[in-house]
C-alpha positions as CSV (number, residue, x, y, z in Angstrom):
1,M,-0.1,-0.1,0.0
2,K,2.8,2.2,0.8
3,S,4.4,1.6,-2.7
4,V,1.1,2.3,-4.4
5,S,0.9,5.7,-2.6
6,L,4.4,6.5,-3.5
7,L,3.7,5.7,-7.1
8,L,0.6,7.9,-7.0
9,V,2.5,10.8,-5.4
10,L,5.3,10.4,-7.9
11,G,2.9,10.4,-10.9
12,V,1.2,13.5,-9.7
13,S,4.5,15.3,-9.2
14,V,5.7,14.4,-12.7
15,A,2.3,15.7,-14.2
16,T,2.6,18.9,-12.2
17,V,6.1,19.5,-13.4
18,A,5.2,18.7,-17.0
19,T,2.3,21.1,-16.8
20,S,4.2,23.9,-15.2
21,C,7.4,23.6,-17.4
22,G,6.3,22.3,-20.2
23,G,5.4,21.5,-23.5
24,N,5.0,23.7,-26.5
25,P,2.7,26.6,-26.0
26,A,-0.4,26.8,-28.4
27,P,0.6,28.6,-31.6
28,Q,-0.6,32.2,-31.8
29,N,-1.8,33.9,-35.0
30,T,0.8,36.6,-35.7
31,T,-0.6,37.7,-39.2
32,P,-1.8,41.2,-38.9
33,A,-5.4,41.7,-39.6
34,V,-6.3,42.7,-43.2
35,D,-8.8,45.4,-43.9
36,T,-10.8,43.5,-46.7
37,A,-12.8,46.5,-47.8
38,A,-9.7,48.9,-48.1
39,E,-7.8,46.1,-50.1
40,N,-10.8,45.7,-52.5
41,Q,-11.0,49.4,-53.0
42,R,-7.2,49.7,-53.7
43,V,-7.7,46.9,-56.4
44,R,-10.7,48.6,-58.0
45,D,-8.8,52.0,-58.0
46,S,-5.8,50.2,-59.7
47,I,-8.0,48.6,-62.3
48,N,-9.9,51.9,-63.0
49,A,-6.6,53.8,-63.3
50,A,-5.3,51.2,-65.8
51,N,-8.6,51.4,-67.7
52,E,-8.4,55.2,-67.8
53,A,-4.8,55.2,-69.0
54,E,-5.8,52.7,-71.9
55,R,-8.9,54.8,-72.8
56,Q,-6.7,58.0,-73.0
57,A,-4.0,56.1,-75.0
58,A,-6.8,54.8,-77.5
59,A,-8.2,58.4,-77.7
60,E,-4.7,59.8,-78.5
61,R,-4.1,57.0,-81.2
62,E,-7.4,57.8,-82.7
63,R,-6.7,61.6,-82.7
64,I,-3.3,61.0,-84.4
65,E,-4.9,58.7,-87.0
66,N,-7.6,61.2,-87.7
67,Q,-5.0,63.9,-88.1
68,R,-3.1,61.8,-90.4
69,R,-6.1,61.0,-92.5
70,A,-7.0,64.7,-92.6
71,D,-3.5,65.7,-93.6
72,S,-3.6,63.1,-96.3
73,L,-6.9,64.2,-97.7
74,A,-5.8,67.9,-97.6
75,A,-2.6,66.8,-99.5
76,L,-4.7,64.9,-102.1
77,A,-7.0,67.9,-102.5
78,R,-4.1,70.3,-103.0
79,A,-2.5,67.8,-105.5
80,G,-5.9,67.5,-107.2
81,D,-6.3,71.3,-107.4
82,E,-2.8,71.6,-108.9
83,V,-3.5,68.9,-111.4
84,R,-6.8,70.5,-112.4
85,N,-5.0,73.9,-112.9
86,M,-2.4,72.2,-115.1
87,L,-5.2,70.6,-117.1
88,A,-7.1,73.8,-117.4
89,A,-4.1,75.9,-118.6
90,M,-5.0,77.6,-121.8
91,I,-2.8,77.7,-124.9
92,H,-2.9,80.7,-127.4
93,F,-2.6,81.3,-131.1
94,D,-1.3,83.9,-133.4
95,L,-3.6,85.9,-135.6
96,D,-5.5,83.7,-138.1
97,K,-3.3,80.7,-137.1
98,S,-4.0,77.3,-135.7
99,N,-0.6,75.8,-135.4
100,I,0.8,75.0,-131.9
101,R,3.3,77.6,-130.8
102,G,6.6,76.5,-129.3
103,D,5.8,78.2,-125.9
104,D,2.6,76.2,-125.6
105,M,4.1,72.8,-126.2
106,G,5.1,72.5,-122.5
107,A,1.5,73.0,-121.4
108,L,0.4,70.4,-123.7
109,D,3.1,68.0,-122.5
110,Q,1.6,68.4,-119.0
111,K,-1.7,67.4,-120.2
112,V,-0.4,64.3,-121.9
113,A,1.1,63.3,-118.5
114,I,-2.0,64.1,-116.6
115,L,-4.1,62.0,-119.2
116,Q,-1.6,59.1,-118.9
117,A,-1.7,59.2,-115.1
118,N,-5.5,59.2,-115.1
119,P,-6.8,56.7,-117.7
120,D,-10.5,57.4,-116.9
121,L,-10.2,61.0,-117.6
122,R,-11.8,62.4,-120.7
123,I,-11.6,66.1,-121.8
124,R,-13.1,68.6,-124.1
125,I,-11.0,71.1,-126.0
126,G,-12.7,74.3,-126.9
127,G,-11.3,76.5,-129.7
128,H,-11.9,80.3,-129.5
129,C,-11.1,83.4,-131.7
130,D,-11.1,87.1,-131.3
131,E,-13.8,89.3,-132.6
132,R,-12.4,90.0,-136.0
133,G,-13.6,87.9,-139.0
134,S,-17.1,86.6,-139.8
135,D,-18.9,84.2,-137.5
136,E,-18.5,81.3,-140.0
137,Y,-14.8,82.0,-140.5
138,N,-14.2,82.2,-136.7
139,L,-16.2,78.9,-136.0
140,A,-14.0,77.1,-138.6
141,L,-10.8,78.6,-137.2
142,G,-11.9,77.7,-133.6
143,N,-12.4,74.1,-134.7
144,R,-8.9,74.0,-136.4
145,R,-7.4,75.3,-133.2
146,A,-9.1,72.6,-131.1
147,Q,-8.2,69.9,-133.5
148,A,-4.6,71.0,-133.5
149,A,-4.4,70.6,-129.7
150,K,-6.2,67.2,-130.0
151,Q,-3.8,66.0,-132.6
152,Y,-0.8,67.0,-130.5
153,L,-2.1,64.9,-127.6
154,V,-3.0,62.0,-129.9
155,S,0.5,62.1,-131.4
156,H,2.0,61.8,-127.9
157,G,0.0,58.6,-127.2
158,I,-3.4,59.7,-125.9
159,D,-6.4,57.8,-127.3
160,A,-8.4,60.1,-129.6
161,G,-11.7,58.7,-128.1
162,R,-10.8,60.4,-124.8
163,I,-10.8,63.9,-126.4
164,E,-13.8,65.9,-127.7
165,T,-13.5,69.2,-129.6
166,Q,-15.8,72.1,-129.9
167,S,-15.5,75.5,-131.5
168,W,-16.9,78.6,-129.9
169,G,-15.7,81.0,-132.5
170,E,-15.7,84.6,-131.1
171,E,-18.9,83.9,-128.8
172,R,-17.0,83.6,-125.6
173,P,-14.2,86.2,-125.2
174,A,-12.0,85.6,-122.1
175,V,-11.3,89.4,-122.0
176,D,-13.5,92.2,-123.0
177,G,-11.7,94.7,-125.4
178,H,-11.1,95.9,-128.8
179,D,-7.3,95.9,-129.0
180,E,-4.4,93.5,-129.5
181,S,-4.0,92.9,-125.8
182,A,-7.6,91.6,-125.6
183,W,-7.5,89.8,-128.9
184,S,-4.3,88.0,-128.1
185,Q,-5.9,86.6,-125.0
186,N,-9.1,85.5,-126.8
187,R,-7.2,83.5,-129.5
188,R,-7.1,80.3,-127.4
189,D,-7.9,76.8,-126.6
190,E,-9.5,75.9,-123.3
191,F,-9.4,72.4,-121.7
192,E,-12.0,70.9,-119.3
193,P,-12.6,67.4,-118.0
194,I,-15.9,65.8,-119.0
195,S,-15.6,62.7,-117.1
196,G,-13.1,61.0,-114.6
197,G,-11.9,64.4,-113.3
198,D,-13.1,64.2,-109.7
199,N,-10.0,62.6,-108.1
200,L,-7.1,63.4,-110.4
201,R,-3.7,61.9,-109.6
202,R,-0.6,63.8,-110.1
203,P,1.6,62.5,-112.9
């Protein structure tokens, strides 16, 4: 009985020592508490900022593309105006003559180049005279002048079917007047597109 009591006391002592000294303490949560609402707001703010940056970048790309397109259209319009002006440039004739003057061949050469660069372009050449001479004579002379310009273009490779001619005689003076200054300006051929002249390409 004495030995059983001794064992019992010894067991209680060991248990007490183990409890007081020992063992590993229960683990404690050392992770700081996270504010879930604040973190979610930060994520939303970050996404919104990224979306806004992309929207601004896209808007800037669109602005640049629109500007390039506008610049290109403006350049084409300027080129088209320049080509139309070259096409419309008149040539002039000496009194009672229908032969092409040497100083007008350059203007006709430009028209050849324009017609070659714009295969759908068709033109009309109008022959004009000054006020001297009869109506019948001036109509015939205006026709010879228009035909002379047409023949020049055809001889440089332009299809005759793309060129119409018309004589106005003295009916449509470019300049009013009754002296050589006015007459010299009225002895002329005029050139106008009759089809394919909307978007002229530069030669």
